[in-house]
C-alpha angles and dihedrals in degrees: 000000000000103000092207095055123106108251124207114248093245091052089053089048091053092050092049091045090057088050090049094051089048089050091049089054090050103044129058094203097048117149126175091226095055091043092053092046089054097041104041132050123223090278094051093254129133141183100242097180102034089243099115096256114125124219123194118235128206096239095195092051091044094052093044093049097043096043093042093049093049094045095046097042094120094054092042091049090055091055091044093051090057089060095051127084118254089256092061133068131195091241090050092062119101109265096244091049090049093048092052092048095046093052092046093048091047089057092048090052104036107023102063095163091063109087117241093237090056092051093047094046093048097050094041088053091049091048091051088058095048108029142046122262090265089051097053090045087057091050090050093050096048096045093044092051094048093044088059091052098042105036131056095189092083116109108267093233090059094049091049092050094046114114105228094201116125114273109246106169115137114252 
């Protein structure tokens, strides 16, 4: 991601949500309120790349996504496990990989007005910032597979061509 580009508020919200889910996995005393107080300024802006440039977040979207992902982890984990090979478990995934996938799957499940291609593009872009090439390829494969299973708004020719084998790319 070009760190100097102007990001849309929902893109910023997705990025921060992934950071929030990661933080929730890492801290016993995590609260959404304290995380948002730390991460956003009074105008809902943040410095995503520690370069001094501020990017505005959509606070409502951020709270909905972060809270929804954390509250629905069990359901999301069940979907995620179906996309993993039998040698992998959800809890065995690296935390950042898991955070990206959980947020993306939450949107596929609970944000039906957001087109699949937007969800895939956003989380692949986030994964390119946070993971290796192999890692974002894994994110792409898992989200694409689950999108075909969860959503019916995908073009029929893409669903028919989708290989429904279990994704087994190393993260």
